[in-house]
C-alpha positions as semicolon CSV with decimal commas, in nm:
position;residue;x (nm);y (nm);z (nm)
1;M;-1,726;1,451;0,490
2;S;-1,514;1,669;0,255
3;R;-1,150;1,619;0,482
4;F;-0,965;1,615;0,078
5;E;-1,101;1,933;-0,012
6;N;-0,844;2,105;-0,206
7;K;-0,578;1,794;-0,176
8;R;-0,391;1,623;-0,378
9;I;-0,312;1,261;-0,287
10;L;-0,123;0,960;-0,458
11;I;-0,163;0,615;-0,433
12;T;0,095;0,359;-0,580
13;G;-0,095;0,060;-0,634
14;G;-0,428;0,228;-0,659
15;T;-0,559;0,070;-0,946
16;S;-0,742;-0,217;-0,758
17;G;-0,814;-0,329;-0,449
18;M;-0,768;-0,107;-0,123
19;G;-0,604;0,192;-0,306
20;L;-0,879;0,192;-0,566
21;A;-1,144;0,162;-0,285
22;A;-0,956;0,490;-0,113
23;A;-0,905;0,647;-0,443
24;K;-1,278;0,671;-0,464
25;M;-1,348;0,780;-0,138
26;I;-1,103;1,046;-0,159
27;V;-1,245;1,187;-0,456
28;D;-1,597;1,147;-0,290
29;E;-1,447;1,388;-0,055
30;G;-1,346;1,631;-0,260
31;G;-1,006;1,573;-0,313
32;E;-0,788;1,490;-0,634
33;V;-0,602;1,141;-0,700
34;A;-0,345;1,007;-0,914
35;V;-0,321;0,610;-0,872
36;T;-0,072;0,390;-1,062
37;G;-0,077;0,021;-1,153
38;T;0,092;-0,240;-1,414
39;S;-0,183;-0,435;-1,533
40;Q;-0,400;-0,293;-1,828
41;D;-0,716;-0,420;-1,684
42;H;-0,654;-0,243;-1,374
43;L;-0,567;0,053;-1,569
44;D;-0,878;0,064;-1,785
45;E;-1,079;-0,036;-1,452
46;A;-0,916;0,313;-1,249
47;G;-1,019;0,483;-1,554
48;R;-1,359;0,435;-1,552
49;S;-1,427;0,443;-1,210
50;L;-1,228;0,757;-1,132
51;P;-1,351;1,130;-1,278
52;S;-1,230;1,317;-1,555
53;G;-0,902;1,491;-1,415
54;S;-0,777;1,226;-1,212
55;L;-0,414;1,085;-1,313
56;V;-0,407;0,666;-1,391
57;L;-0,035;0,599;-1,452
58;R;0,142;0,317;-1,554
59;S;0,409;0,246;-1,317
60;D;0,640;-0,064;-1,197
61;A;0,728;-0,044;-0,874
62;A;1,023;-0,315;-0,946
63;D;1,190;-0,118;-1,207
64;P;1,473;0,141;-1,066
65;A;1,374;0,386;-1,323
66;A;1,009;0,397;-1,294
67;A;1,078;0,606;-0,950
68;K;1,178;0,859;-1,143
69;E;0,979;0,863;-1,423
70;L;0,683;0,883;-1,129
71;G;0,871;1,136;-0,946
72;D;0,866;1,342;-1,313
73;K;0,522;1,314;-1,385
74;V;0,364;1,380;-1,035
75;K;0,558;1,709;-1,036
76;D;0,497;1,818;-1,373
77;Q;0,087;1,702;-1,354
78;M;0,000;1,781;-0,994
79;G;0,316;2,013;-0,867
80;S;0,273;1,909;-0,530
81;I;0,109;1,652;-0,312
82;D;-0,082;1,651;0,069
83;G;-0,078;1,263;0,096
84;L;0,111;0,997;-0,037
85;W;-0,021;0,597;0,003
86;L;0,319;0,390;-0,107
87;N;0,074;0,050;-0,155
88;A;0,215;-0,130;-0,442
89;G;0,336;-0,481;-0,335
90;Y;0,263;-0,842;-0,364
91;G;0,332;-1,161;-0,205
92;K;0,422;-1,534;-0,258
93;F;0,460;-1,795;-0,046
94;G;0,663;-2,117;-0,097
95;P;0,891;-2,376;0,057
96;N;1,185;-2,249;0,227
97;D;1,419;-2,517;0,064
98;K;1,290;-2,410;-0,277
99;M;1,408;-2,036;-0,283
100;D;1,620;-1,876;-0,545
101;A;1,740;-1,528;-0,587
102;E;1,536;-1,478;-0,853
103;F;1,218;-1,512;-0,597
104;F;1,375;-1,295;-0,329
105;D;1,482;-1,023;-0,549
106;H;1,167;-0,982;-0,716
107;M;0,966;-0,964;-0,418
108;N;1,271;-0,716;-0,202
109;N;1,270;-0,511;-0,549
110;V;0,847;-0,452;-0,539
111;N;0,812;-0,439;-0,163
112;V;1,115;-0,273;-0,046
113;R;1,315;-0,136;-0,301
114;G;1,055;0,025;-0,492
115;P;0,916;0,197;-0,218
116;V;1,241;0,346;-0,087
117;L;1,293;0,469;-0,446
118;Q;0,971;0,608;-0,508
119;M;0,994;0,762;-0,139
120;A;1,337;0,932;-0,301
121;E;1,173;1,058;-0,594
122;L;0,837;1,226;-0,369
123;I;0,952;1,373;-0,083
124;P;1,050;1,687;-0,283
125;A;0,686;1,690;-0,413
126;L;0,526;1,655;-0,076
127;N;0,397;1,975;0,117
128;D;0,485;2,086;0,412
129;N;0,274;1,892;0,684
130;A;0,191;1,624;0,418
131;S;0,098;1,266;0,523
132;V;0,263;0,937;0,409
133;V;0,114;0,583;0,443
134;V;0,278;0,274;0,385
135;T;0,143;-0,066;0,347
136;S;0,316;-0,309;0,577
137;S;0,108;-0,655;0,666
138;V;0,029;-0,913;0,947
139;S;0,261;-1,183;0,793
140;P;0,568;-1,056;0,997
141;Y;0,405;-1,134;1,347
142;L;0,290;-1,464;1,228
143;G;0,561;-1,693;1,142
144;Q;0,374;-1,845;0,866
145;A;0,596;-2,154;0,792
146;E;0,620;-2,074;0,355
147;G;0,595;-1,665;0,391
148;A;0,958;-1,653;0,492
149;V;1,059;-1,391;0,201
150;Y;0,739;-1,172;0,247
151;A;0,741;-1,110;0,614
152;G;1,098;-1,033;0,577
153;T;0,980;-0,740;0,309
154;K;0,714;-0,655;0,514
155;G;0,948;-0,597;0,838
156;A;1,159;-0,432;0,631
157;V;0,905;-0,160;0,516
158;T;0,772;-0,134;0,851
159;G;1,139;-0,037;1,017
160;I;1,181;0,217;0,713
161;T;0,840;0,416;0,796
162;R;0,962;0,445;1,125
163;S;1,308;0,618;0,980
164;W;1,085;0,816;0,771
165;A;0,902;0,944;1,019
166;A;1,203;1,060;1,219
167;A;1,337;1,219;0,924
168;L;1,058;1,421;0,781
169;A;0,896;1,554;1,145
170;P;1,067;1,871;1,130
171;K;0,871;1,947;0,816
172;G;0,549;1,844;0,963
173;I;0,546;1,569;0,757
174;R;0,369;1,231;0,953
175;V;0,444;0,926;0,779
176;N;0,263;0,560;0,929
177;S;0,205;0,205;0,799
178;I;-0,095;-0,013;0,781
179;A;-0,061;-0,400;0,826
180;P;-0,358;-0,568;0,682
181;G;-0,475;-0,888;0,745
182;P;-0,653;-1,145;0,496
183;I;-0,843;-0,896;0,309
184;D;-1,092;-1,000;-0,004
185;T;-0,884;-0,856;-0,283
186;N;-0,687;-0,986;-0,610
187;F;-0,351;-1,047;-0,379
188;M;-0,383;-1,432;-0,348
189;N;-0,401;-1,443;-0,727
190;G;-0,033;-1,352;-0,742
191;M;0,073;-1,606;-0,458
192;G;0,118;-1,937;-0,687
193;L;-0,129;-2,144;-0,512
194;S;-0,337;-2,381;-0,678
195;E;-0,741;-2,313;-0,646
196;E;-0,800;-2,617;-0,393
197;E;-0,461;-2,478;-0,193
198;K;-0,675;-2,104;-0,189
199;E;-0,981;-2,249;-0,038
200;Q;-0,738;-2,442;0,200
201;F;-0,555;-2,142;0,283
202;L;-0,869;-1,917;0,301
203;E;-1,045;-2,161;0,578
204;Q;-0,688;-2,186;0,742
205;I;-0,712;-1,817;0,777
206;Q;-1,039;-1,714;0,860
207;T;-0,993;-1,965;1,209
208;M;-0,719;-1,726;1,291
209;V;-0,952;-1,413;1,282
210;P;-1,168;-1,350;1,554
211;L;-1,371;-1,127;1,390
212;G;-1,432;-1,462;1,160
213;R;-1,412;-1,377;0,823
214;L;-1,216;-1,199;0,561
215;G;-1,205;-0,787;0,544
216;N;-1,283;-0,598;0,265
217;P;-1,093;-0,301;0,082
218;E;-1,310;-0,018;0,184
219;E;-1,219;-0,130;0,530
220;V;-0,857;-0,096;0,520
221;A;-0,945;0,207;0,292
222;Q;-1,129;0,374;0,591
223;V;-0,837;0,326;0,788
224;A;-0,559;0,492;0,510
225;L;-0,795;0,799;0,499
226;F;-0,786;0,852;0,827
227;L;-0,449;0,865;0,846
228;L;-0,423;1,046;0,466
229;S;-0,619;1,314;0,676
230;D;-0,585;1,587;0,913
231;Q;-0,800;1,386;1,154
232;S;-0,445;1,227;1,247
233;S;-0,274;1,540;1,304
234;Y;-0,106;1,398;1,594
235;V;0,003;1,066;1,475
236;T;0,310;0,968;1,301
237;G;0,580;0,637;1,335
238;S;0,294;0,421;1,423
239;Q;0,134;0,120;1,272
240;Y;-0,236;0,015;1,274
241;M;-0,324;-0,305;1,206
242;V;-0,658;-0,387;1,023
243;D;-0,685;-0,750;1,070
244;G;-1,007;-0,873;1,246
245;G;-0,805;-0,920;1,536
246;M;-0,575;-1,184;1,382
247;T;-0,253;-1,081;1,569
248;M;-0,425;-1,027;1,905
249;R;-0,388;-1,431;1,939
C-alpha cells in the first residue's frame, strides 16, 4: 500500500511506542514524517529507526514556548503538512487525598494545554483536507479510583477534538480521536508504580479486557493510519476505541 505517497505527517510523542510505530509505517507507505519527543534515548532511537530526511525534533509539550518553536520548525522544514497526530502525553495515578497543585498542573500542561497550543501553531501549516488525530484514552470511561486527574485530562481532549472538528470542517480538515486501552508501551514507567504494583495492575487490567491481553503499539498505529489517510475521508468528530473490548463491559 502507498496511502501516504507525497504526504507529510507530523507525530508529537512520536519517538517511541505507538507514535514511532506509526511513523515507520507511514515511511513504508511512501510518506515523509516528523516526530517529536523529550527523552534523548528515544530521540536517538527514532533517528536510527527512521530514514534520512525524517525530522526528529526535541519538543516538550509541557513548555508553552515549545509550541511556537515546533510550529516554526515544521513550517520552515516541511512547509505544510497533510496529517498531524497529537500523541504526546503521559499518565500518573495517585491517591485522591494526596493530590497537589504540582501534580495537577503538570499533567494538564502536558495532556491538555500542550496539544491546544500545538494545534494553535500548526493550524496554518495544515493543508486543506488534511487529517488530525488526537490521543485520548479509555480512562474517562472506567472510573479508576486513583486515575481522576489523568481521566480528566483525557476527557478534556476528547471534547476539544470535537470542537476542532467543527471549526476546521470548512477547510475539509478532519479531526478524530483514538482512545487506547492497555497497550504494551513504556507508558507505565511514568505512573509512579513499583514493579510489584505494575505486575498487579497488569494482571487486573487483563482480566477487564475481553480479548484477554494487552494491545501492541502497531495495533493502535494501524487505526491512527486509517484516520490519517484518505480512507477515512468521511470521518470527523469521532472517537475510535482501541481497547480489546475493555469499554464494552
